[in-house]
N, C-alpha and C positions, 0 to 999 in steps of 0.2 A: 504494500500500500504506500502511495506517495506520502511524504511528510505533510503536504498541504491538504490531504484528504481526511476529513473527519469521519468517525464512525457514524453510520446511518446515512451517509451520502450516497451509497451504492444500494439500489433497491434489492439486488440479490442478497446483500448482507442483511437486509431487514427480514428476509425469510429464513436465512441460515447463516450461521457463523461457524468456522472451523473450531472444533473443541480441542483442548489439549488431550493427549493420550489418557484414557480413563481406566485402562486395565493394568493393574500392577499386582505383583505377587505380595507386596507389602500391604495391600488394601484388604480389609475384611471381605470374606467371600460374599456376604450378603449385600455389599455395596457395588459389586461388579455388574456392569450391564449384561443383559441376557441376550444370547444369540437367538434371533427369531427362528422358530422351528420350521417355518415354511419358506422364508425368503432370506436365507443366509447361504449363498452359493459359494462353494470352495473356489471356483474359477472367476468369481466376481472381481471387479477392479475398482469399486468404490464402496465406501461404507457410510451408512447414515445412522445417527443416534436419534431415535424417537422415543421420548419418555425414558424408560429403562431398557429398551430393546435395541439391539444392533441388527441392521439390515445390510447384507453384502450383495450388491446388485451389479449390473453391467451398464457401463456408460452408453454403449450403443443402443440399448433398449430404452434408456431414459432420454436419449437425445434424438429420437426418430422424428418427433415433431419439430419443424423448423424453428419455432419460437420458444422451444422448451426452456423453462427457467433453470433446469438442471444443467444445461450446457454452460450457462453463466457461472454456476457454482463450481464446475470443474476447472474454470479458468482462474479461480481464486488461488493465491499462493498458499502452499502448505509445506510444512517441514518434512512430511512423510506422505508418499502417494496414497497410502491407505489410512491416513489419519481420519477418524470419524468426523463427518459433517453433521452438526447438530441442527435438526429441523425444529422450528418453534411453532407452537400453536396447533400441532397435530396430535391426535391420539394414536396409539398403536393400532387400534382396529381400523381407523380411517386410512392410515398409510398402508395397511395390509390390503384394503379394498383397492387402492390405487395399484399396488403391486399385482393384484389378481388381474386387473384389466391389462396391465402392461405385458404380463406373461401368459395370458389365457390362450388355450389351444383353440383351433377353429371349432371343434365340437362344443367347447364351453361357450364360445361367442354365439353360436347358432342356438344353443339351449336357452338363451335369454329371450327368445321368442315364445317359449312355452308359457302357458297360463300361470304356472306356479312359480315363476321366476321371482327372485328377491328384489323388489323395487327399492327397498332401503339401501341395498348394495349399490344399485345403479345411481341413486341420488348421491351417495358418498363418492362414487367415481366421478360424477359430474362436478361436484364441489371441489374435490381435490385436483381434478384436471384443470379446472378454471384457475385455481390458486397457482398452479405451476405452469400455466400457459401451454397446456397440452390440448390444443383446440380440437384435434381429430377425435380424441377420446371423449372430450366433453360433449361434442355435438352427437357422437354416436350414442352416448348414454341418454342424452335428452331425447333423441329420436325414439329409442326403445321405450323410455318412460311414457312418451306421448302415445305410442302405439297401444300400450297396455291401458292407458287412461281412456282411450277412445274405443276400446274393444268392448265386447259384451261382458267381459269381466267387470267393467265399471269400477275399477280399483278405487277411484276417488270417492265413491259412494260408501265404502266400508272401512277405509283406512283410518288409523288413529289421527286425531287433529294435529298432533305434532308432525306427522308425516305430510299432511297437507301443507303445513308451514314450510317444511324442508324442500318439498317439490316446488313450491312457489318461489322460494329463494333461489333454488338452482335454475329455474326457468328465467328468473329476473337477471341473474348473472350471465346467462347465455343469451339474453335478449330474445327469448322465444315467447313472443306475445300470444301465440296460439295456445301454448300450455298454460300461461298465466291466466288467460281468459277462461280456459276450461276449469282450472282450479277454482276460480272465483264463482263460476256458474254452479259447480257441484257443491261448493261450500254454502252458497245461498240456499240451494235446495234443501240441504241438511239443516240449515237454520230454520227454514220455513216449516219443516216437519218437526221442529223442536228436538232434534236428535243431538244437536251441539249447542254449546253455551254461546249466547250472543256476546256477553262480556269478553270472552276469550277472543272471539273473532274481531271485535272492535279494537281491542288492545293491539292485536297484531297488525290490523289494517292501519291504525294510526301511526304505528312505529315504522311502517313501510310505505307510507304515502299513497295508499290505495283509495283514492278519492271516490271513484265510481263504485267500488265495492262498498265503501262506507255508506254512501248515499242509498244504495239499494238495500243494505242491511237495516238501516234505520227505517226506510220506507216499508219494508216487509213487516217490521215489528210494529210500526204505526198502524198498519192495516189489521194487525192482530191485537189491538189494544183491548178488545173485549175480554181477552184472557186475564187482564188485570182489573177489569171493571168491578164496581161494587156489587155485592151480592145481597140484595134486599132480604132474601129469605133467611139470612144469617144475622140480620140486624145491622149489617155494615152500611155506613153512609159515605164512606170514602174509598176511592180506588186504591188498590194496594200494588205498588210497583216493586216491592222488596224482592219478589221472586226472580226478577231480572238481574239482580246483583250488579247493577250498573254504578259507575262512579257518579258523583253529583253532576259533573260536567256532561257526562254522557246522557243521563236522564233528562237534564235540562235541554239538550239538543234534540232528543227524541220528542219531548212534549212540545217544544217550540215548533218543530217541523210539523207535528200533527195539527197544531193550532193554525199554522200558516197555510197549509194545504186546505183545511176546512174553510177558512175565511176567503181564500183565493177563489174557490169554486162558488161560494156564496156571492162574492162581488161580481163574478162573471155573469151569474144569473140575473143580477140586478142592474147590470150596465145597459144603458140605452144608447143605441148607435145613433150618431148624427145623421141627418138627412143627406141623401145623395140625389143626383139628377134623374134617377130612374122613376118613371111614373108608377112602377110596381113596388117602390120601396116600402110604403106604409103597409100594404097587404103582405109583403114578404116578412117584415118584422112581426106583424100580428099573427100570421099563420104558422111561422116556423118556430115552434116552441123549443126551449132548451131541453135536451134529453139527459136527465140525470144518469150518472153511471150506477151500476149495481153497488159499487163501493164508493162512498162519498169522497174518499181520498184518491181514487183513481181518476185524476183530472183528465189525463190523456184519453181515457175511454169516453168520458163525457164529451170532450171536444170532438172526437171522431164520430160519435153517434149523432151529435148535433150537426156536424158538417154533412153527414150522409143525407139528412133531411133537407139541407140547403141545396143539394144537387138536383132536387126535383123542381126547384124554382129557376127558370131560365130568364126571368125578367130583371131580377136584381141580384147582383153577386156580392154586395158589400159585406153581408154577414159572413158568407163563405170566405172572402178575402181576409176579413178580420180574424176569423178562427184559424186560417192558415198561418197568419202571422203569429198568433198566440202559440200554436203548435211548434213552430220553428224556433221560438224563443224560450219554450218551456224547459225548465231544468229542475229535476227533483233535488239535486244537490244544493241549489240555492235556498230552498225552503228549509233545509237542515243546517244552513250556515256553513256549507262546505265549498 
């Protein structure tokens, strides 16, 4: 390293720093790193220390991707060619999954198309490949995950919520909008059926800037507010929202959006259109009634039903044009302050 170069200036060194030799006869046996049972090859030409495990691998395998971060690691100066390179931020199991992908046989790769494949392994491969700039492996893992999520297996419908999170994060890192959208869609369906906790979904979405998902999650819950409504037969006079387990800010956003959408539709019904030049204007406004949606909060349904009635009037189009403008400008997110 040049004397003018400070630690941390090299992005490769942020991922890994050469460690001093850690195996010594004078050290207690229980403090020695452990050779990994699966990925410590006698003919390997590079050694990595992950946690308390040593992995002895092959530079050619790790450097196959043109932009592989491992290639940069091998260019760092070391006192000994096989001096262990310490990898930071990885668990032993995560690094094993990456090694599995790097060394997998063709039959193992083909087996990932089977319905019972381990999606969690593929997610780990995608995440680790992204971290170490192994684009080919990352995109392969994402593609296989997407295939399983779109298949009749419908993995996203049954997987643990933490797996939903990890798949979304992997898709985000790989910039796979299709997989992101699919995760959001399935997550919303599971929230709608009350199989997953709203609070958990909102917390994750807030942390990851998922604005559209947040808006739809709040909207779905707002349409299901009857589940929190007062129950007169029990003597209750106040709606109970404690079962939602939301933060004060989240509950405020939910109730504010519910109120905003309700008032918005009411104001639309009461709005009188200004006169236009058409001789049919008065009769059109009088004859074309506002069509309430089945759900008072489903404003777009109300707009579309009202617009369909406007189509029958060929003499005056001002109401239809007015509704078209409202539809194009309508945003559920705005009503929930997002």
